[in-house]
N, C-alpha and C positions, 0 to 999 in steps of 0.2 A: 813716694812711688804709688802708682795705681796698679791694682791687680785685676785683670780681666779674666774671668773663669768661664770655661765651657760648662754646659749643664752637667750635673752629677750623673753617675758616680765618677770618681777619680780613682787613683791619682792621675793627673794630667801631665803630659810633657810640658816644658816651660820654654818660652822664648823671652830673653831679656831684650827690651826695645830701648834704643838710645837715639834720641832726636838730634837733629842737626841745627844749623843756624850760625855758622862761623864761630861757634863756642861763645856766643855773645848773649847777653841778658834779654835782648829783644825777643828771642824765641824760647819756647818752653816745651815741656812734654805734651802740651795740648795738641801740637801739630801731629802727633802720632796716635791720638786717640782712635781715629777711624781705622787705621790698620791694626791696632791692638785689638779692637772689637772684632775685626775680621778674623784674626788669628784664633780668637776664642770660638767663633762660629765654626772654624775648621778643626776644632778639637785640641788646640794648644792654649795653655794659660799664657797670658802676656803680662810681663812685669815691666811696665812702662816707667822708666826711672827719670829722676831729675838730678842735676848736678850744679854746683856753683859755676857761674859763667862770668865772662868779662863784662864789666860795666855795672851801673846801678849799685855800686859798693857791695857787690856780692862776694868779692874776694876770689873770684875764679882765676884760672891760669895755672901755672906750674907751682907746686904739685897739687893744689887743692882740687882742681877738676878731675884729675886722675884718681886721687884718693877717694873722691865721692863715688866714682863709677865702681871702683873695687869694693867699697863698703856696701853699695847697693846690691851688688851681686852676692857678697858674703851674707847679707841679711836674709837671703833665701834659706841658708842653712840655719841661721839663728831662729827663724820662725818655726822651722820643723813642721810646716803645714801639711797634714796628711792628704790634702787635696792636690798636692804638687809632687810630681815624680822628679826628684833631684838626681836621678840616674840618667835623665834625658833633658839636659839644659843646653840650649843654644843661645847665641847672642847675635843681634841684628842691629845695624845702625844705618842711618841715612845721612849723607853729606859729612859734616863734622862728626856726627854720631857714628858714621862708618869707620872713621879713623879711630875713634874710641873703642869701637867693637873689635877691630883688628888688634889694637893695643891690649885689650882685655884678654883676647884669645892667646896672646903671647905670654901672659903671666903664668907662673908656675906655683905661686905661694898662696893662692886663694883657697877658700874653704869649699868652693863649688867647682866641680870639674865641668868644663864646657866641652860639648861634643861637636858642634858645628859653628861656623861664623858666616854671616852674610854682611857684606858691605855694599851699600847702594850709593852710587855716584859719589864715592869717597875720595878725599884728597889723600891718596895712599903714599905720597911723598911730600912730607911737610917742608922740605927744603925749598920746594917750588911754590909754596902757598904763603902769600904775604900775611894773611890773617894769623897764620901759625907763629909768626915772629912775635906777635902780641901774646899769643897763648903761652909760649915758652919763654918769653922775656928776653928775646934776642934772636939774632940770625944764627945759622949753623956755624959760622966762624966765631961768633961771640960766646955761644953756650953749646959747644959740640957734644958735651956729655948728656945734655937734656935730649937732644935729637937722637942720640944713641939709645936712649931709653924709651922714647915716645914715637919715633918715626916708623910707621909700619914697614916701609921698604927696607929698613935697617934691622928689622926684627925677625925676618924669615930665617929658617923655616918655623912656621907656627905649630906644626905637628897635628893639625886636625883639618877636616875638609873645609874648603873655603869656596864660597860663591860670591862673585863680583857681578853686580848688575849695573850697567853704565851705558847710557845712550850716546851715540855719536853726535847727536844734536844738542848735547848739554853745553850751554853757553856760560855756566857758572863754574863748573869744574870739568876740565877737558877729559875726555875718555882716555887720552894718552896716559893719564895717571894710573888708571886701572890696568891698561894694557902693559905698561912697564912693570907694575907690581906683579901681575900674573906671570910674566916672563921670569922675574927674579925669584918668585916663590916656587915656580916649577923647577927652576934650575937648582934650588936648594932642597928639592925633594917633596914639596907640598903637593897635595891633591887640590887642584884649583880648577874651577869652572868659571868662565867669563861669558856672560850673556849681554848682548847689546840690543835692547828692545827698540822697536820702532812703533810709535814715536818714543823718544827717550829724553825728553826735556828734564831739567833738574828736579822739578817738583812732582813729576808723574809717579815717582816711587812711593809717595805717601798718599796716593789716591787708590783706594781698593778697587776701583773700576778699571784700572789700566793693565795693559799687558806687562808693564814693568813690575807692578806689584804682584801680579799673578805668578810671574817667574820666581820671585823670592818666596812667596807663600807656599807654592807647590813643592819647591826644593826643601823647605823647612819641614813640611809635613810628610815627606816620603818615609818609608819604613826604616828602622834602624839597620836592618840587614843590608841595605844598599850602601852603607858606609864601610862594609867589611871588604 
C-alpha cells in the first residue's frame, strides 16, 4: 500500500483507493497515484492498495483478490496511525476496483467501519462481465455461490451512502451496469447518487483534471453532516 498524507496536523479522514484493470496483473496501483495525490491535496489521506491479480503467477482470483482487499483495509486498524482518522474512512474504486469497493462496503466483519463508497465506471453486475468469469473461476451457473458473495448487484442493500460515477460514452463498461445497480440499490433502501459526467470515457475517472474525477473527489470531501 502507498499512503498519501495531507500536510499536518491530523488526524485526517481516509479514503481507501482501489485500482482497476480487469483484475489482471497488467495493471497496478500506479494508475491511481495521481488521484491519490489529489485526495491528499484536498485534505484526505489516500490509502492506495494493491491486491493479487490474475496472471503472472500472482495467484489472484477467488478468493485471494478479495482476501487481499479486506486485509489491506484491516491493516489501517493494525497500524493505529495517529495521523489517520479511522472514524471517517471511505472506499473508492475505478472499474474492476469499483466492483471491489462495492464488495468491501458490503462486508460486516472487518476491523474498519466504512462510511461511504464510490464506484467509478464499475462492472456492478459480474454476471454480465466476461472477465469476471476468470476472476471467480466460472460462470454464474457454474459457481453461483461465488457470485452471491462477490457480485455487487446481489449484495444490496450496502447500508451506507453510495456514489456511482459513470459516463454514457464509456465503451469499456457500459453505463447500464451502474444504472441497473442504482435502481436495485435504491429499491433495497440504499442512499445512491448516480452522476453521468460529460465527457465520461472509461479512463477519465483517474485523471485529476477531469469533471469525472472532480465529481468523485468533491463528494468524498463533503462534511460528515451531509450523510445524516
